[in-house]
LOVEX-191527 format. One record per residue (C-alpha): residue in one letter; x, y, z. Coordinates in Angstrom, 1 decimal, padded with zeros to 4 digits, always signed. Example, Ala and Ser with C-alpha at 12.3 -4.5 7.8 and 13.67 -1.06 7.14 Angstrom:
REM residues 2
R  residu  px  py  pz
R  A  +012.3  -004.5  +007.8 $
R  S  +013.7  -001.1  +007.1 $
This chain:
REM residues 104
R  residu  px  py  pz
R  M  +034.8  +005.3  -047.2 $
R  S  +037.8  +007.5  -046.4 $
R  W  +038.8  +009.1  -043.1 $
R  F  +037.4  +012.4  -044.3 $
R  D  +034.0  +010.8  -044.8 $
R  T  +034.1  +009.3  -041.3 $
R  L  +035.1  +012.7  -039.8 $
R  D  +032.3  +014.4  -041.7 $
R  W  +029.8  +011.7  -040.4 $
R  L  +031.0  +012.2  -036.8 $
R  K  +030.6  +016.0  -037.1 $
R  Q  +027.0  +015.5  -038.3 $
R  C  +026.3  +013.1  -035.5 $
R  G  +027.7  +015.6  -033.0 $
R  R  +025.6  +018.4  -034.4 $
R  L  +022.5  +016.3  -034.2 $
R  L  +023.3  +015.4  -030.6 $
R  V  +023.8  +019.0  -029.6 $
R  I  +020.5  +020.0  -031.3 $
R  C  +018.7  +017.2  -029.5 $
R  L  +020.2  +018.1  -026.1 $
R  I  +019.2  +021.8  -026.6 $
R  A  +015.7  +020.9  -027.8 $
R  A  +015.2  +018.5  -024.8 $
R  A  +016.5  +021.2  -022.4 $
R  V  +014.1  +023.8  -023.8 $
R  Q  +011.2  +021.4  -023.7 $
R  M  +011.9  +020.5  -020.1 $
R  Y  +012.3  +024.2  -019.2 $
R  V  +009.0  +025.2  -020.9 $
R  S  +007.0  +022.2  -019.5 $
R  D  +006.1  +021.7  -015.8 $
R  K  +009.0  +019.1  -015.5 $
R  K  +006.8  +016.1  -015.0 $
R  F  +009.3  +013.8  -016.8 $
R  T  +013.0  +013.3  -016.6 $
R  F  +015.5  +014.9  -019.1 $
R  F  +016.1  +011.5  -020.6 $
R  H  +012.4  +011.2  -021.4 $
R  Y  +012.4  +014.5  -023.2 $
R  L  +015.6  +013.6  -025.1 $
R  M  +014.1  +010.3  -026.3 $
R  G  +011.0  +012.3  -027.4 $
R  V  +013.2  +014.6  -029.5 $
R  L  +015.2  +011.7  -031.0 $
R  M  +011.9  +009.9  -031.9 $
R  A  +010.5  +013.0  -033.5 $
R  I  +013.7  +013.4  -035.6 $
R  F  +013.7  +009.7  -036.5 $
R  G  +010.0  +009.8  -037.4 $
R  A  +010.5  +012.9  -039.6 $
R  Y  +013.4  +011.1  -041.3 $
R  L  +011.3  +008.0  -042.0 $
R  A  +008.4  +010.1  -043.3 $
R  A  +010.8  +012.0  -045.6 $
R  A  +012.1  +008.7  -047.0 $
R  F  +008.6  +007.4  -047.4 $
R  C  +007.6  +010.5  -049.3 $
R  D  +010.6  +010.3  -051.6 $
R  W  +009.9  +006.6  -052.2 $
R  R  +006.2  +007.3  -053.1 $
R  G  +007.0  +010.5  -055.0 $
R  F  +004.8  +012.9  -053.1 $
R  S  +004.7  +016.6  -054.0 $
R  E  +006.5  +019.1  -051.8 $
R  E  +003.3  +020.5  -050.3 $
R  L  +002.1  +017.0  -049.2 $
R  K  +005.6  +016.0  -048.1 $
R  T  +005.8  +018.9  -045.7 $
R  G  +002.5  +017.9  -044.0 $
R  V  +003.4  +014.2  -043.8 $
R  I  +006.8  +015.0  -042.2 $
R  G  +005.2  +017.4  -039.7 $
R  V  +002.5  +014.9  -038.7 $
R  A  +005.1  +012.1  -038.4 $
R  A  +007.4  +014.2  -036.3 $
R  Y  +004.5  +015.2  -034.0 $
R  A  +003.1  +011.7  -033.6 $
R  A  +006.4  +009.8  -033.1 $
R  P  +006.9  +010.6  -029.4 $
R  H  +003.3  +009.9  -028.6 $
R  L  +003.6  +006.5  -030.3 $
R  L  +006.6  +005.9  -028.1 $
R  E  +004.6  +006.6  -025.0 $
R  A  +001.8  +004.3  -026.2 $
R  L  +004.3  +001.5  -026.7 $
R  N  +005.7  +002.2  -023.2 $
R  K  +002.2  +001.9  -021.7 $
R  I  +001.6  -001.4  -023.6 $
R  A  +005.0  -002.8  -022.3 $
R  E  +004.2  -001.8  -018.7 $
R  N  +000.9  -003.6  -018.6 $
R  P  +000.0  -005.7  -021.6 $
R  K  -002.8  -007.6  -019.8 $
R  Q  -004.7  -004.4  -019.2 $
R  V  -004.4  -003.5  -022.9 $
R  I  -005.6  -006.9  -024.1 $
R  T  -008.6  -006.9  -021.8 $
R  W  -009.4  -003.3  -023.0 $
R  L  -009.2  -004.5  -026.6 $
R  M  -011.4  -007.5  -026.0 $
R  K  -014.0  -005.5  -024.1 $
R  E  -014.4  -003.1  -027.1 $
R  K  -016.1  -005.9  -029.2 $
């Protein structure tokens, strides 16, 4: 890896960060500001990461382009919600366990 590759990688990371900051700011402006800016930023980052993982999965499995678009869209939409679910479980695991045991 040369210095030019490293500089190119840093430029790409900077662009991604700027896009994430703008998307989080727009999302916070449009919503009724019930969360902090960091929460919105993490949601945007999780959506991008979820889309990236879905694209890699689709390439690995050899999905067609039409199916690939849908899978990436669903993964990008669901990723921040999964993050919130994991946050709820981490806040009160005993309540989640009792709820799961009650469903039997």
